[in-house]
N, C-alpha and C positions, 0 to 999 in steps of 0.2 A: 169840383162835383160835387162837393159835401154840399152844396147848396141845394143839387139838384135829388138829393135825398128827402124822401117824403119825412116829417116830420115824426110820425110814429116809428121809422126804421132808424132814425138818431142813434137813438138808445141798444139796440139790437149791433150796430155797424161799430159802435164801442165796446163791446162785448167781446165780438165775435176774433179779436186778437190774442186778448186773453185765454180764448175757448180755445184758439190753435194751440197756443204753449201747451196749456192744461193738458190737451187731448197726449200730445204727445210726452209729456211728463208721466201719464198714466198709463200709455199703453207700453210706456219704459219699463216700467214696472211687472212686468208681466215674467221675465226671466227669473226674477229674484223671486215671486212670489211662486213660480213651481219649482223651487230650491229648496222655499222656506218649505213647503208642502211636506205630509209623512206620509203621504200614498207613494206610486210608483207614477212615473214622467206619465203614460197615457194615462191611467184613471186621473193625474190631475186635467189631462183634455178633456175627459168624460164630463168632471165634475164641471169646468169650465163653461161647459155647453150647458151640462144639465139643470144648472144652478140659473143662467142665464134666459133658458128659453121661456118660461111663463111670463117673462117681464118682454122680450122682444115682441110675440106673440100682442101684448094686453098693446105695445106701440103699432102693432103690425096690421092689428085686423081689418080695420075700415078697409085699407085698400085693398090687402087678401079679397075680403067679400065683395068687394066692387070689381076684380080682376077677371079677365075671361081666359084661362089659358089653358091650350089644350093640349094632347096628349104629348105632344114632343117637349112641350115646353115645361111641362112637370117631369118628364123624365130625363131633361136636363137640369133642374134645378137639383133632382135626387141624386145623379152626377156629381153635378157643382156640387153637394154635400158630403160627396163622399172623396172629392179632392181639398176640399177645407178637413175633413176626417182625417188624413193623412199627413198636410201639412202641419196640421197641430201636434198627432202624434210623433212624426220624426223632428219637429222642432223641440217638443218638450222632451223627447231623449237625449236630441244634442243639445240644449242648455247645462244637462247633469255633466259634461264632457267637453267641455269650455269655458273660456271666460264670457262672460255675460252681457259683456260691449261685444264681442264677435257673435255670439248670438244671433242679437238683437240687429246687426249691422247687413250679415248674411241671411236672413230672417226677410228682411226687405229688399233682396234679390230678385221681386217680380216686376219690378219696376226695369228693370235692365231685359231681363226674360223674354217682357211683353215685344220688344222690338225684333228679336232672336225669332219669337215664333209668326212676328210677318215676316220676317225675311226667307224662313226655313217651309213653312207648310203654306203661306199666303202667296209667296214670290215678291215682296214688295221690295225695292229696292232701298237699302239702307242710307243716308245721308249724312254730311261731314258730322253733324251735332251728335248723332247719334255713336256714328264710328270711334271718335272721340271717346266717348262714354262708354261705351264699352272695352275700349283700349283701357283709362282707366281702371275699372272696373276690373278687370284682366290684373293688371299691377297691384290695384292695390289688394285684392285677394291672394296673389301670388306673397305678398307680404305679407298679411296674418298671414297664412297659413302656413310658411315656410317657422314665421314664429311659433307659430300651436308646433309643428314638428321640433321643433327644437327643444322644446321644454316635454312633451311624451307625445307620443303616436298617437295617445289616448286625445289629447286636445283636437288634432288634425280629424279625426275619426269624428268628434263634434262640429267642427266646422262644417266638415265636408255634411254632414245630416242637416243643419243646420239652412246650409245652401242647396241640398232636396228638398227641404222646406220650401224655400221663396219659389221653385221650380212648380212644385206642387199648385202652392197657392197661384201661381199663373194658371195651373190647368181650372183651378175654382174660376178664375175673372174670366178667361177665354167662355168656358160653360156657360156664364149666364148671360153672355152681352146682349144676346139676341131677348132674354126677359125682362133686362131692365129698361126695356124700353117699354113696358108695360107695368113693372112696380120698381116703386121705389125702394132706395136701398135699405129701408128697416125689416122691410116685406122678404128683400134675395136674402138678410141675414136671419131673419130667423127660420125661414122654412130648409136653407142650408145650416145650419144650427142645429136643427130638429132631427135633419137627416144624419148627421155625425156619430148623434148621439149613441144611437146602437152598437154601430159597428165598433166606438171607442170603448165600449163597453165590453164588448166581447174582443175585442186583441188586447186588450187587460186582461181580463181572466187566463185568457191564453197564452199572455205570458207569463201566468201567476204573478200577478203585483199587489201588493195590497192595493184594495180597492177604497175599506172602509176607512176616514182620517179615524183617530183620535184628537188632534187640533182640528176645526175645523175653519179658522180663522183666516189660515192663508186661502180655502179655495172661494171661500164666501171674497176675498177680498180680491182674488183672482179675475171672479168672474164679474163683480162692480166694476173692477177698473179697465179689464182687456176687454169685456165684449160689450157694457154698458155704459158705462160714466164714459171711458176713452173713445170708442168708436161714436157714440151719441155728440160727442164737442165735435168729435174732426165733422161727423157728417151737417150737425149745423154749421162749421166754419167754413169747410171747402166752400162751399157755393159762393164767399166774401172775397179769394183772394186767386190770384192768377197763380197758373203752373208752377212759375220760380220759387215763389214765397210760401208754396207749400212744400217745395223740394227743400227748399231751405230748412222749412220747418223738422224734416224727417232729422238734420244734425242732431238735436234736441236729444231723440232718441238712444244714440251711442253714449253724448257724455254724460246722461243719465246714468245708464246701465254700468258706463264706467267708475262712474261713481261710489255707485250700492255697491258695485261688486269690490271693490277697494276697502271700503269703510267695511263692509259685511263678510267679505268671504277674503280680504288680505290681498285681492287681486289685479296687484301691479300693472299699469301699460308702460311699457318702454316707450321711447323717442318712435323708434322703426315700426313699432306697434301704429304710433297716432300717424303717421306718414301714410303708412298702411289705409288709414278708416279717412282720413283725410280726400285719398283719391276715391275712395269709394264714394264717400259723401259728397264730392266734385261731380263724381257720373250719376248720383241720383239727382242731383240738381239737372246739370247738362241738360238729360237723357227729358226731363220737363218743362224743358224752353219751351214757348208758345209755337214759336219760329220752326223749332224743330218737330212738333207734332205737327202743322202744318202743311209744311217739306213731305212727311212721308203722306199725310190724307190725299197729296195734289195727286199720289201715283196710285 
């Protein structure tokens, strides 16, 4: 296969795997930066989008100008933005009430919720790999939530909020399915981010949170790492790898989050917690297997 790659693309192919690894490392830093910010959790979500939106539109504007979306599709984009805002708000609140590693892995629940959407709404039959993945996710999630409840009911509430965030992100993905046929991922992310800015600011003010930071560093780093660098590297690298490799790469995020949580917040991971994380990571990998997706598509 290497011989079939044009000479000008070999350099790009060699850079794709480091980009994939770095994308997951940067995305894993999100919960830590939310914790380090000196504003409320919903306000941190507001700044995460507000600071990134101008740069996202610089990247997306050429494709947006050429796009021909009807009113329904623009409406779906706005709905997607509301789902995206809800995802960030609940996830950021949950981050303050559980371990950063738990927040990271429950925040990826959308990969497992999409097959359930197909089962419950689209009436698609789940195939064996998807059923096994969902069973593994239930076992792993039960282990992690049980461990959280043993330490504090507050931790369990944080796990549930992060899980809700993953479900809201599923709503975002479902809302943009039709639009993604006309727009690239940068354009979708730019419009969804802009649509979520005002609702997050209003929600933060309604909750009485501190909105204006004393220290801008964590918020700028959050916008750069999560919305621009992490998503940008992932957008670049995703076309070079199979779903299995992409699923495996997700394991980097909870590992990095667990390490940062231990170093910065003294959050030790017990063997039982690691078992739960491995079960959910296995589910995330299994649900991305090419033959699992192809089996579902045949229905």
